[in-house]
C-alpha positions as CSV (number, residue, x, y, z in Angstrom):
1,M,5.7,-55.3,19.9
2,N,7.7,-55.5,23.1
3,K,8.5,-59.2,22.5
4,F,11.1,-58.5,19.8
5,T,13.5,-56.4,22.1
6,K,13.7,-55.0,25.6
7,N,16.1,-52.2,24.5
8,P,14.4,-49.0,25.8
9,T,15.9,-46.7,23.2
10,V,14.7,-48.9,20.3
11,L,11.2,-49.3,21.8
12,A,10.8,-45.5,22.4
13,W,12.0,-44.7,18.8
14,I,9.6,-47.3,17.3
15,E,6.7,-45.8,19.2
16,D,7.6,-42.3,18.0
17,M,7.8,-43.6,14.4
18,K,4.4,-45.3,14.7
19,A,2.8,-42.1,16.1
20,L,4.3,-40.1,13.3
21,L,3.6,-42.4,10.3
22,T,0.3,-44.0,11.5
23,P,0.7,-47.4,9.7
24,D,-2.2,-49.9,9.5
25,N,0.1,-52.8,10.3
26,V,3.6,-53.3,11.9
27,V,5.9,-56.2,10.9
28,V,9.3,-56.9,12.4
29,I,11.7,-58.5,10.0
30,D,13.0,-61.5,11.8
31,G,15.5,-62.7,9.1
32,S,13.7,-66.0,8.4
33,E,13.5,-67.2,4.9
34,E,9.8,-68.1,5.4
35,Q,9.0,-64.4,6.1
36,L,11.1,-63.1,3.2
37,E,9.4,-65.6,0.8
38,A,6.0,-64.5,1.9
39,L,7.0,-60.8,1.3
40,R,8.3,-61.7,-2.2
41,A,4.9,-63.4,-3.0
42,E,3.1,-60.3,-1.7
43,A,5.2,-58.0,-3.8
44,C,4.5,-60.0,-6.9
45,A,0.8,-60.1,-6.2
46,T,0.7,-56.3,-6.0
47,G,2.9,-55.8,-9.1
48,E,5.7,-54.2,-7.1
49,M,8.0,-57.0,-8.3
50,I,8.0,-59.6,-11.1
51,K,9.2,-63.1,-10.6
52,L,11.8,-64.1,-13.3
53,N,12.5,-67.4,-15.0
54,E,13.0,-69.8,-12.2
55,E,15.0,-72.3,-14.3
56,K,17.4,-69.7,-15.8
57,L,17.5,-67.2,-12.9
58,P,16.4,-69.1,-9.8
59,G,15.2,-66.9,-6.9
60,C,15.5,-63.7,-9.0
61,Y,13.0,-60.8,-9.2
62,Y,12.5,-57.6,-11.3
63,H,11.5,-54.2,-10.1
64,R,11.2,-50.8,-11.8
65,T,11.2,-47.4,-10.2
66,K,9.4,-44.3,-11.3
67,P,11.2,-42.5,-14.2
68,N,11.8,-39.5,-11.8
69,D,13.6,-41.7,-9.3
70,V,16.5,-43.5,-10.8
71,A,19.7,-42.4,-9.1
72,R,21.2,-40.8,-6.0
73,V,20.3,-37.1,-5.8
74,E,23.3,-35.2,-4.4
75,D,21.6,-31.8,-4.5
76,R,18.8,-33.2,-2.2
77,T,21.3,-34.9,0.2
78,F,22.1,-33.1,3.4
79,I,24.5,-33.4,6.3
80,C,22.5,-31.9,9.2
81,S,25.2,-31.2,11.8
82,R,24.4,-28.7,14.6
83,E,27.1,-26.3,13.3
84,K,27.3,-25.5,9.6
85,E,31.1,-25.5,9.8
86,N,31.1,-29.2,10.8
87,A,29.4,-30.2,7.5
88,G,32.2,-28.4,5.6
89,P,32.4,-27.0,2.0
90,T,31.7,-30.3,0.2
91,N,28.3,-31.0,1.7
92,N,24.8,-29.5,1.6
93,W,23.9,-28.4,5.1
94,C,20.7,-27.6,7.0
95,D,20.0,-26.9,10.6
96,P,18.9,-30.2,12.2
97,Q,15.9,-28.8,14.0
98,E,14.6,-27.1,10.8
99,M,15.2,-30.2,8.8
100,Y,13.6,-32.6,11.3
101,A,10.5,-30.3,11.3
102,K,10.4,-30.3,7.5
103,L,10.9,-34.0,7.1
104,Y,8.4,-35.0,9.8
105,D,5.8,-32.8,8.1
106,I,6.4,-34.6,4.8
107,A,6.3,-38.1,6.3
108,R,3.5,-37.5,8.8
109,G,0.6,-40.0,8.2
110,T,2.1,-41.4,5.0
111,Y,2.0,-45.0,6.2
112,K,-1.8,-44.9,6.5
113,G,-3.2,-47.9,4.6
114,R,0.4,-49.3,4.5
115,T,2.5,-51.6,6.6
116,M,5.5,-50.4,8.6
117,Y,8.4,-52.9,8.2
118,I,10.9,-52.7,11.0
119,I,14.3,-54.0,9.8
120,P,17.0,-54.6,12.4
121,F,20.3,-54.9,10.4
122,S,24.0,-55.3,11.0
123,M,26.7,-53.6,9.0
124,G,29.3,-56.4,9.1
125,P,28.9,-59.9,10.4
126,I,26.5,-60.0,13.4
127,G,28.6,-59.9,16.6
128,S,31.8,-58.8,14.9
129,P,33.7,-56.3,17.0
130,L,34.0,-54.2,13.8
131,A,30.2,-54.3,13.1
132,K,27.5,-51.7,13.9
133,A,23.7,-52.1,14.2
134,G,20.9,-50.1,12.6
135,I,17.1,-50.2,12.4
136,E,15.3,-49.0,9.3
137,V,11.6,-48.5,9.2
138,T,10.1,-48.5,5.7
139,D,6.8,-48.9,3.9
140,S,8.4,-50.7,0.9
141,I,8.8,-54.5,0.5
142,Y,11.4,-53.7,-2.2
143,V,13.5,-52.0,0.5
144,V,13.1,-55.0,2.9
145,L,14.1,-57.5,0.3
146,N,17.1,-55.4,-0.8
147,M,18.3,-54.8,2.7
148,A,18.0,-58.6,3.3
149,I,20.6,-59.0,0.5
150,M,22.8,-56.0,1.3
151,T,23.0,-56.4,5.1
152,R,22.5,-59.1,7.7
153,V,18.9,-58.6,8.9
154,G,16.8,-60.1,11.7
155,T,16.2,-60.2,15.4
156,A,19.7,-61.7,16.0
157,V,21.0,-58.2,15.5
158,L,18.9,-57.0,18.4
159,D,20.1,-59.9,20.6
160,V,23.7,-58.7,20.1
161,L,22.7,-55.0,20.5
162,G,21.2,-55.7,24.0
163,D,20.4,-52.4,25.8
164,S,23.0,-50.4,24.0
165,N,22.1,-47.0,22.4
166,D,24.9,-47.4,19.8
167,W,22.6,-48.0,16.8
168,V,21.6,-46.0,13.8
169,R,18.0,-44.9,13.4
170,G,16.8,-45.0,9.8
171,L,13.4,-43.7,8.6
172,H,12.3,-44.3,5.0
173,A,9.0,-43.1,3.7
174,K,8.0,-43.5,0.0
175,C,5.4,-40.8,0.3
176,D,4.4,-39.8,-3.2
177,V,7.9,-40.2,-4.8
178,D,7.8,-36.5,-5.5
179,P,11.2,-35.2,-6.6
180,E,10.4,-31.7,-5.3
181,K,9.9,-33.0,-1.8
182,R,12.7,-35.6,-2.0
183,Y,15.3,-35.4,0.8
184,I,18.1,-37.8,1.9
185,C,19.3,-36.4,5.3
186,Q,22.0,-37.6,7.7
187,F,22.1,-36.3,11.3
188,P,25.6,-37.5,12.3
189,E,25.5,-36.3,15.9
190,D,22.1,-38.2,16.4
191,N,23.0,-41.4,14.5
192,T,19.9,-40.7,12.4
193,I,19.1,-41.0,8.7
194,I,15.8,-39.9,7.1
195,S,14.9,-40.5,3.4
196,V,11.6,-39.3,2.0
197,N,9.9,-39.3,-1.5
198,S,12.3,-41.8,-3.1
199,A,12.1,-45.5,-3.8
200,Y,15.5,-45.9,-5.6
201,G,18.0,-48.2,-3.8
202,G,20.8,-45.7,-3.4
203,N,18.5,-43.3,-1.6
204,V,16.5,-45.8,0.5
205,L,18.7,-48.7,1.4
206,L,19.9,-46.7,4.4
207,G,22.7,-49.2,5.2
208,K,24.4,-48.3,1.9
209,K,26.1,-44.9,1.5
210,C,23.9,-43.2,4.1
211,F,25.1,-45.3,7.1
212,A,28.2,-47.2,5.8
213,L,29.9,-43.9,4.7
214,R,28.2,-40.7,5.7
215,I,27.3,-41.7,9.3
216,A,30.1,-44.2,9.8
217,S,32.8,-41.8,8.6
218,Y,31.7,-39.4,11.4
219,Q,31.5,-42.3,13.9
220,G,35.0,-43.3,12.8
221,W,36.3,-39.8,13.3
222,K,34.9,-39.7,16.8
223,E,35.8,-43.3,17.8
224,G,39.2,-43.6,16.2
225,W,38.6,-45.9,13.1
226,M,37.9,-45.4,9.4
227,A,34.9,-45.8,7.1
228,E,36.1,-45.6,3.5
229,H,34.8,-45.9,0.0
230,M,37.1,-48.8,-0.8
231,L,37.2,-52.3,-2.2
232,I,39.1,-54.9,-0.3
233,L,40.8,-57.8,-2.1
234,G,43.3,-60.5,-1.2
235,L,46.1,-61.4,-3.6
236,E,47.3,-65.0,-3.1
237,N,50.7,-66.0,-4.5
238,P,51.7,-69.6,-5.6
239,K,52.9,-70.3,-2.0
240,G,49.4,-69.7,-0.7
241,E,50.3,-66.4,1.0
242,V,47.5,-63.8,0.9
243,T,48.2,-60.1,1.0
244,Y,45.2,-57.8,1.5
245,V,44.8,-54.3,-0.1
246,A,42.1,-51.7,0.1
247,A,41.6,-49.4,-2.9
248,A,39.6,-46.2,-3.6
249,F,38.5,-45.1,-7.1
250,P,36.1,-42.4,-8.3
251,S,33.2,-43.7,-10.4
252,A,34.0,-45.0,-13.9
253,C,37.6,-46.0,-12.9
254,G,37.1,-49.8,-12.8
255,K,36.6,-50.3,-9.1
256,T,34.3,-53.3,-9.3
257,N,36.4,-54.9,-12.1
258,L,39.5,-54.7,-9.8
259,A,37.6,-56.1,-6.8
260,M,36.6,-59.2,-8.7
261,M,39.5,-59.4,-11.2
262,I,40.5,-62.6,-12.8
263,P,44.3,-62.9,-13.2
264,P,45.7,-63.4,-16.8
265,A,46.2,-67.0,-17.8
266,Y,50.0,-66.9,-17.3
267,L,49.6,-65.9,-13.6
268,L,46.6,-68.2,-13.1
269,E,48.7,-71.2,-14.3
270,K,51.4,-70.2,-11.9
271,G,48.9,-70.3,-9.0
272,Y,48.0,-66.7,-8.4
273,K,44.5,-66.0,-7.2
274,I,42.3,-63.0,-6.3
275,W,39.9,-63.1,-3.3
276,T,37.1,-60.5,-3.1
277,V,36.4,-59.3,0.4
278,G,34.4,-56.2,-0.7
279,D,33.6,-54.2,-3.8
280,D,32.6,-50.8,-2.4
281,I,33.1,-50.1,1.3
282,A,35.8,-50.8,3.9
283,W,35.6,-50.3,7.7
284,M,39.0,-50.3,9.2
285,R,40.2,-50.4,12.8
286,I,43.6,-50.9,14.4
287,G,43.9,-54.4,15.8
288,A,45.6,-55.8,18.9
289,D,48.8,-56.2,17.0
290,G,48.9,-52.6,15.9
291,R,48.0,-53.3,12.2
292,L,45.0,-51.9,10.3
293,Y,42.2,-54.5,9.9
294,A,39.3,-54.1,7.5
295,I,35.8,-55.6,7.1
296,N,33.3,-55.2,4.3
297,P,30.2,-54.0,6.2
298,E,27.9,-55.1,3.4
299,N,26.6,-58.5,2.6
300,G,25.9,-58.0,-1.1
301,F,26.7,-56.1,-4.3
302,F,24.6,-53.2,-5.5
303,G,26.1,-53.0,-9.0
304,V,25.5,-51.1,-12.1
305,A,24.1,-53.5,-14.7
306,P,24.9,-51.8,-18.1
307,G,28.4,-52.8,-19.3
308,T,28.6,-55.8,-17.0
309,N,29.2,-59.0,-19.1
310,E,31.3,-62.2,-19.1
311,K,34.3,-60.3,-20.5
312,S,34.2,-57.1,-18.5
313,N,33.5,-58.7,-15.2
314,F,32.8,-62.4,-15.2
315,N,32.6,-62.7,-11.4
316,A,30.1,-59.8,-11.0
317,L,27.8,-61.3,-13.7
318,A,28.1,-64.8,-12.1
319,S,27.0,-63.2,-8.8
320,T,23.6,-62.2,-10.4
321,K,22.7,-65.7,-11.5
322,K,20.5,-66.5,-8.5
323,N,18.6,-64.8,-5.6
324,T,19.2,-61.4,-7.2
325,I,16.9,-58.4,-7.6
326,F,17.2,-56.5,-10.9
327,T,16.1,-52.8,-11.0
328,N,15.3,-50.8,-14.2
329,V,16.9,-53.3,-16.7
330,A,14.9,-54.7,-19.6
331,I,12.9,-57.9,-19.5
332,N,13.2,-60.4,-22.4
333,N,9.6,-61.4,-22.9
334,D,10.5,-64.6,-24.8
335,D,12.0,-66.3,-21.8
336,N,11.3,-63.9,-18.8
337,T,14.9,-63.1,-18.2
338,V,16.8,-59.8,-18.1
339,W,18.9,-57.8,-20.6
340,W,20.9,-54.6,-20.6
341,E,23.1,-52.8,-23.0
342,G,26.6,-54.4,-22.9
343,L,25.4,-57.8,-21.6
344,D,25.9,-59.4,-25.0
345,K,25.5,-58.6,-28.7
346,N,22.0,-60.2,-28.9
347,P,19.4,-57.7,-27.8
348,P,16.0,-59.4,-27.4
349,E,13.6,-58.9,-30.3
350,N,10.6,-58.9,-27.9
351,A,11.4,-57.0,-24.8
352,T,9.9,-54.6,-22.2
353,E,12.2,-51.6,-21.5
354,W,12.8,-50.2,-18.1
355,K,9.8,-47.8,-18.1
356,G,7.5,-50.7,-19.0
357,N,7.0,-50.1,-22.7
358,P,7.5,-52.5,-25.6
359,W,11.1,-52.4,-27.0
360,N,13.0,-54.0,-29.8
361,P,16.5,-53.4,-31.2
362,S,15.3,-51.2,-34.1
363,M,14.4,-48.6,-31.5
364,F,18.0,-48.3,-30.3
365,V,20.1,-45.3,-31.2
366,K,23.5,-45.4,-29.5
367,A,23.8,-41.6,-29.1
368,D,20.4,-41.3,-27.5
369,K,20.2,-42.9,-24.0
370,T,16.4,-42.4,-24.0
371,T,16.2,-45.2,-26.6
372,Y,18.1,-47.7,-24.4
373,A,16.3,-50.8,-23.1
374,A,17.9,-50.5,-19.6
375,H,18.4,-47.3,-17.7
376,P,22.1,-46.3,-17.7
377,N,22.0,-46.6,-13.9
378,S,20.0,-49.8,-13.7
379,R,21.1,-52.1,-11.0
380,F,21.4,-55.6,-9.6
381,T,21.4,-56.4,-5.9
382,A,23.2,-59.7,-5.6
383,P,24.3,-61.7,-2.5
384,A,28.1,-61.6,-2.0
385,V,28.1,-65.3,-1.3
386,N,27.3,-65.8,-5.0
387,C,30.6,-64.4,-6.1
388,P,32.9,-67.2,-7.4
389,C,36.0,-65.4,-5.8
390,I,34.4,-64.4,-2.5
391,S,37.1,-64.5,0.2
392,P,37.0,-67.2,2.9
393,E,37.5,-64.3,5.3
394,F,34.4,-62.5,4.1
395,D,32.0,-63.7,6.9
396,K,34.5,-64.2,9.7
397,G,34.2,-60.7,11.2
398,A,37.7,-60.4,12.5
399,G,38.8,-58.3,9.5
400,V,41.8,-58.8,7.2
401,P,45.1,-57.0,7.8
402,I,45.7,-54.3,5.2
403,S,49.2,-54.1,3.7
404,A,48.5,-51.5,1.0
405,I,46.1,-48.7,0.3
406,I,45.7,-47.9,-3.3
407,F,44.2,-44.7,-4.8
408,G,43.3,-44.4,-8.4
409,G,41.9,-42.1,-11.1
410,R,41.5,-41.6,-14.8
411,R,44.2,-39.4,-16.2
412,A,45.3,-39.4,-19.8
413,K,48.8,-37.9,-19.5
414,C,49.6,-36.9,-15.9
415,T,49.8,-39.8,-13.4
416,P,52.1,-42.8,-14.0
417,L,50.7,-46.3,-14.3
418,V,51.7,-46.9,-10.6
419,Y,53.7,-45.1,-8.0
420,Q,54.3,-45.5,-4.2
421,S,54.0,-42.5,-1.9
422,K,57.1,-41.5,0.1
423,N,55.4,-42.1,3.5
424,W,52.0,-42.0,5.1
425,E,51.7,-38.2,5.1
426,N,52.6,-38.1,1.5
427,G,50.1,-40.8,0.8
428,V,47.3,-38.8,2.5
429,F,48.4,-35.9,0.2
430,V,48.1,-38.2,-2.8
431,G,44.6,-39.3,-1.7
432,S,43.5,-35.7,-0.9
433,A,44.3,-34.6,-4.5
434,M,42.7,-37.7,-6.2
435,A,41.2,-36.8,-9.6
436,S,39.6,-38.1,-12.7
437,E,39.1,-36.6,-16.1
438,T,35.6,-36.6,-17.4
439,T,34.9,-39.0,-20.3
440,A,32.4,-38.8,-23.1
441,A,30.1,-40.9,-21.0
442,A,29.8,-38.2,-18.4
443,A,27.7,-35.1,-18.8
444,G,29.5,-31.9,-19.9
445,A,32.9,-31.3,-21.4
446,V,35.5,-34.1,-21.9
447,G,38.8,-34.0,-20.2
448,V,37.8,-31.8,-17.3
449,V,39.7,-32.7,-14.1
450,R,37.4,-33.4,-11.2
451,R,38.9,-33.8,-7.7
452,D,37.4,-36.5,-5.5
453,P,39.5,-36.9,-2.4
454,M,39.8,-40.5,-1.4
455,A,36.7,-41.0,-3.6
456,M,34.7,-39.7,-0.6
457,L,33.5,-36.3,-2.0
458,P,29.8,-37.2,-1.9
459,F,30.1,-39.4,1.1
460,C,32.1,-37.8,3.9
461,G,29.8,-37.0,6.8
462,Y,31.8,-34.1,8.2
463,H,34.3,-31.4,7.2
464,M,36.8,-32.8,4.7
465,G,39.6,-30.8,6.4
466,D,38.9,-32.7,9.6
467,Y,38.7,-35.9,7.5
468,F,42.2,-35.3,6.2
469,A,43.4,-34.6,9.7
470,H,41.8,-37.9,10.9
471,W,43.8,-39.8,8.2
472,L,47.0,-38.1,9.4
473,E,46.1,-39.0,13.0
474,M,45.5,-42.7,12.1
475,G,48.9,-42.8,10.5
476,K,50.5,-41.5,13.7
477,K,48.7,-44.3,15.7
478,L,49.8,-47.0,13.2
479,G,53.4,-45.8,13.0
480,D,55.7,-48.3,11.2
481,K,52.7,-50.7,10.9
482,A,50.8,-48.4,8.6
483,P,49.9,-49.8,5.2
484,K,52.0,-48.5,2.3
485,I,50.1,-46.1,0.0
486,F,50.1,-46.3,-3.8
487,N,48.4,-44.6,-6.7
488,V,47.4,-46.4,-9.9
489,N,46.2,-45.1,-13.3
490,W,45.1,-47.6,-15.8
491,F,44.0,-44.9,-18.2
492,R,47.1,-43.4,-19.8
493,T,46.4,-42.7,-23.5
494,D,48.4,-41.9,-26.7
495,D,47.9,-38.7,-28.7
496,E,44.9,-40.3,-30.5
497,G,43.2,-41.1,-27.2
498,N,43.8,-44.9,-27.2
499,F,44.5,-46.5,-23.9
500,L,48.1,-47.7,-23.6
501,W,47.8,-50.2,-20.8
502,P,45.6,-53.3,-21.4
503,G,44.0,-53.1,-18.0
504,F,41.4,-55.7,-16.7
505,G,43.2,-58.9,-15.5
506,D,46.6,-57.6,-16.5
507,N,46.3,-55.1,-13.7
508,M,47.4,-58.1,-11.6
509,R,50.9,-57.5,-12.9
510,V,50.9,-54.0,-11.2
511,L,49.4,-55.4,-8.0
512,N,52.1,-58.0,-7.8
513,W,54.7,-55.2,-7.8
514,I,52.7,-53.4,-5.1
515,V,52.8,-56.6,-3.0
516,D,56.5,-57.0,-3.6
517,R,57.1,-53.4,-2.4
518,C,55.1,-54.2,0.7
519,N,57.3,-57.3,1.3
520,G,60.5,-55.4,0.6
521,T,61.4,-57.5,-2.4
522,A,61.1,-55.0,-5.3
523,D,63.2,-52.0,-6.1
524,A,61.9,-48.6,-7.2
525,V,63.1,-45.3,-8.6
526,E,62.6,-42.1,-6.5
527,T,60.9,-39.3,-8.5
528,A,59.4,-35.9,-7.6
529,I,56.1,-37.5,-6.8
530,G,57.1,-40.8,-5.2
531,Y,58.6,-44.2,-6.0
532,V,58.0,-45.6,-9.5
533,P,58.9,-49.2,-10.6
534,N,61.8,-50.0,-12.8
535,A,60.0,-51.1,-16.0
536,E,61.8,-54.5,-15.8
537,D,60.1,-55.2,-12.5
538,I,56.6,-55.3,-14.0
539,D,56.2,-58.8,-15.3
540,L,55.1,-58.6,-19.0
541,T,55.4,-62.4,-19.7
542,D,52.8,-63.6,-22.3
543,L,51.7,-60.0,-22.8
544,D,51.9,-58.3,-26.2
545,F,53.2,-55.1,-24.7
546,D,56.4,-53.2,-25.5
547,I,58.7,-52.3,-22.6
548,E,59.4,-48.9,-24.1
549,T,55.6,-48.1,-23.9
550,L,55.7,-49.3,-20.3
551,K,58.5,-46.9,-19.6
552,S,56.5,-44.0,-21.2
553,I,53.5,-44.6,-18.9
554,L,55.8,-44.8,-15.9
555,A,57.4,-41.5,-16.7
556,V,56.9,-38.4,-14.5
557,D,56.8,-35.2,-16.6
558,A,57.9,-32.2,-14.4
559,D,56.1,-29.6,-16.5
560,V,52.8,-31.6,-16.3
561,W,53.2,-32.0,-12.6
562,A,53.9,-28.3,-12.1
563,K,50.5,-27.6,-13.7
564,E,49.0,-30.4,-11.5
565,A,50.5,-28.8,-8.3
566,A,48.9,-25.4,-9.3
567,E,45.6,-27.2,-9.7
568,I,45.9,-28.9,-6.3
569,E,46.7,-25.5,-4.7
570,E,43.4,-24.2,-6.1
571,H,41.5,-27.3,-4.9
572,Y,42.9,-26.8,-1.4
573,K,41.6,-23.3,-1.1
574,K,38.1,-24.6,-0.5
575,F,39.2,-26.2,2.8
576,G,40.4,-22.9,4.2
577,D,42.2,-23.0,7.6
578,K,40.9,-26.5,8.2
579,L,43.4,-27.9,5.7
580,P,46.1,-29.6,7.8
581,A,49.5,-27.9,7.8
582,E,51.1,-31.3,6.8
583,L,49.2,-31.3,3.5
584,R,50.2,-27.7,2.8
585,A,53.8,-28.7,3.4
586,Q,53.4,-31.7,1.1
587,L,52.1,-29.4,-1.7
588,E,55.1,-27.0,-1.2
589,A,57.5,-30.0,-1.4
590,L,55.9,-31.2,-4.7
591,K,56.1,-27.6,-6.2
592,A,59.8,-27.4,-5.2
593,A,60.5,-30.9,-6.6
594,V,59.0,-30.3,-10.0
595,A,60.5,-26.8,-10.3
596,K,64.0,-28.1,-10.3
């Protein structure tokens, strides 16, 4: 065991884990394709995974989880900071000593008869100054193979780590996959994550939300950088100039679609391009030139399968065509490929649904999700390198300079199609009040406003009031080199509930205005909430869209915003005296502006 590293903190922790878990075997994941291929064969031999059609889906595999283990479990997710106050009002909290004792009791001896896999992994390109290392121990080959797609794995990570203690400890134990004893716990002050009684990706791929956001957001707060729930994309103009933006959206607001967008034909023909740097997470640091630089710490996409098709997201679907793991979708038994609702209009006549039962289209009832062939949260884990529009900067590790930060949400009447914040402080205010209205797809009532600051509500590893203060502090450090902050809303509707803006690739037209604003080449109209485009400055060429309709979705209604301000005030109450005074002042300014 001592051959794979000389790092004393790593070796001591591994010995502790072996003593706690009592595995029959211990295997270090070295990152070699030979080792990963042997693990794939072993997983297929035991039935843990199924090899798919090698001609149609080369290198692809299928896995199904237990029906009680299909999604992230926010009510079982804890931030275990030493002081309850540090977890804040938006997180579940437990005393770390109490939770360590509970989790160790659950995990103790559960690797007996199993193999302990030790996964050294890097969030970000190995050796990048913006990257961080972690080690996850797991008793699941499925976890090993997913981590090998989602992160950079292998002993090269340990070579770069050297003797440093700056690494995240991750313990995953499947145990009995018992939902009553399921816990996903982050210990931010200890750089530690423990996940027990789950085998679903979002709970057990500890590099994902657990490290990349909950732990990293805390690290960023303490170390002066940012870990954000943001896509990163590059917009290339016909001159070959690329402008990079980062964008945060709550779920069901088109984040992945935007990250991998294909410009409309008119702009493609002119030479505009989109480059995907990341679809989910951005780590951002201030560079030597004083600008904000971002990397995607991940190496793959952990995407929701249902609804992904050639029309909705061509590039995401293309990413799944090889070396991908599919979880809880349906298998088409006729050709050993996969299918899910929304993939195409040809559901297989002879399929096995996600729980392992026979399925055919006659069993499908649209209003009843229990009749679906694929689970609504079924997933694909696909290598980012498969994406046709992956950025040439993706693997370089230096990061890309961010010119704009975009917040978004789903609002039927309130928020304009796009507006620019008045300054960084005002932009932090905009992000802190981010909201979406529930749709029919979500549980509960339709049209209920849910606040999700910076799309970080489930993922911020410390008190959100301190998080807002950290944003404000980063703005002070960046000064006049700070990215400009915008808000977009693709979801304005008419009185019948029909979407007014076409969305998808045509969102490029709005992004082009954002880039022009960053470059100082587009005008805007100042309103009570910020700067809104002149309708004539949004390029509608070749688009069947009326400029009067565009004006209507750029309008700012003072009465609607007065109600919004009152709701933001209520939202702010939960942060108590931790709410930065600057945000309180921004709210008062908004109230005054819309009261005129």
